[in-house]
C-alpha positions in Angstrom: 116.4 68.5 156.9 112.5 69.0 157.5 109.8 68.7 154.3 108.3 71.9 154.3 104.7 71.3 155.4 102.3 70.8 152.4 98.8 72.8 152.6 95.8 71.6 151.2 92.7 74.0 150.7 89.4 72.6 150.5 87.0 74.0 148.8 84.8 77.1 150.3 81.1 76.8 150.2 78.8 78.2 148.2 77.5 81.7 148.9 74.8 83.6 148.0 74.6 87.4 149.6 70.8 89.1 150.0 70.9 92.9 149.7 68.3 95.1 150.1 67.0 96.9 146.5 68.7 100.0 145.4 72.3 99.5 148.1 74.8 101.1 147.1 78.2 101.0 149.5 80.1 99.1 151.2 79.2 95.3 152.5 80.8 94.5 155.5 80.3 90.7 157.0 81.6 90.5 160.4 82.2 86.4 161.2 81.7 84.3 164.8 79.7 87.0 166.5 78.2 86.0 169.8 75.9 88.8 168.9 75.3 87.7 165.3 72.3 86.1 163.0 71.8 82.5 162.9 73.5 80.5 160.1 71.8 80.3 157.4 71.5 78.1 154.4 69.1 77.5 151.0 70.1 74.6 148.9 73.3 74.1 150.8 74.4 77.3 150.1 75.9 80.1 153.1 73.1 82.5 153.1 73.8 86.3 154.0 70.9 88.8 154.4 72.5 92.2 154.2 70.9 94.7 156.1 69.9 98.3 155.4 73.3 99.8 157.0 75.6 97.3 154.6 77.0 95.8 158.2 75.8 91.8 158.5 77.0 90.5 162.1 76.5 86.3 161.5 77.6 83.6 163.9 79.2 81.7 160.8 82.7 81.0 161.0 84.7 82.7 158.0 84.0 81.0 154.4 87.9 79.8 154.2 89.1 77.4 151.3 89.3 77.8 147.5 87.2 78.1 143.9 84.4 80.5 145.8 81.2 80.4 144.3 79.4 83.9 145.0 76.0 85.1 144.2 74.7 88.4 145.0 71.2 89.5 144.1 69.1 92.7 145.2 66.0 91.3 146.4 62.8 93.4 146.9 60.4 93.0 149.8 58.1 90.7 147.9 61.5 88.3 147.4 62.4 88.9 144.3 65.6 88.9 143.5 67.7 90.6 140.2 71.4 89.1 140.2 74.4 91.6 140.6 77.6 90.8 138.9 80.7 91.1 140.6 84.4 91.5 139.4 87.5 90.5 141.3 90.1 93.5 143.1 89.1 97.0 142.2 89.5 96.8 138.2 86.1 97.4 137.0 86.8 97.1 133.4 83.3 98.1 131.9 81.8 100.4 129.1 78.8 100.6 131.1 79.6 103.5 134.3 76.5 103.0 135.3 75.8 99.6 135.8 75.4 98.3 139.5 78.4 95.4 140.0 80.2 94.2 143.1 83.9 94.9 143.2 87.0 95.5 145.6 86.1 91.8 147.3 88.3 91.7 150.2 88.9 89.3 153.3 89.8 91.4 156.3 91.2 90.5 159.9 91.2 93.4 162.5 92.2 93.4 166.3 89.3 94.1 168.9 89.7 96.6 171.3 86.6 94.8 173.1 87.9 90.5 173.4 91.5 91.3 172.7 91.3 88.9 169.5 91.5 89.3 165.8 88.1 89.3 164.1 87.9 88.4 161.0 85.4 90.3 158.0 84.6 89.5 153.9 84.0 93.2 152.6 83.1 94.8 149.0 80.9 97.6 147.6 78.0 97.8 145.4 77.8 99.9 143.0 78.8 101.6 139.3 82.0 102.2 138.1 81.3 105.9 138.1 81.0 106.0 142.0 84.3 103.3 142.0 86.4 106.3 143.6 84.3 107.6 146.8 82.8 104.4 147.2 86.1 102.1 147.9 87.6 105.3 150.1 83.8 105.4 152.4 84.8 101.2 152.9 88.5 101.9 153.7 86.9 104.4 156.3 85.1 102.1 158.2 86.1 101.6 161.7 86.4 97.9 162.0 87.1 98.0 166.2 83.2 99.5 166.0 81.6 97.0 164.8 
């Protein structure tokens, strides 16, 4: 009888997400894109500079692994950063319904009509708990094949 294979997952690389100041809505990061932004690092951390439309195409491969270290910031035109807290999943439990947070964090795979291969995405929503339902619907309505 064969032994089951044991998979050891490595720790994911730390990430810094820089969002346009005041951005609200879904974010999609498309990996392994020939038309993507060059890989960028800061103090050993992957850096994702999210454009105004919330869709970043990057040459980075997916950041597989465990023990994710995510940092989310608003960045203004002068480069000043303001941290944005995050919660895992869609259970946004907070008393402050108007505080901007990151939620609905997911890794997604979708087939590509152009390349006939699966594409990998990392997605999340930036907004307030009061806007949660509307923004998650907007996230779910994105046609990944169009990215």
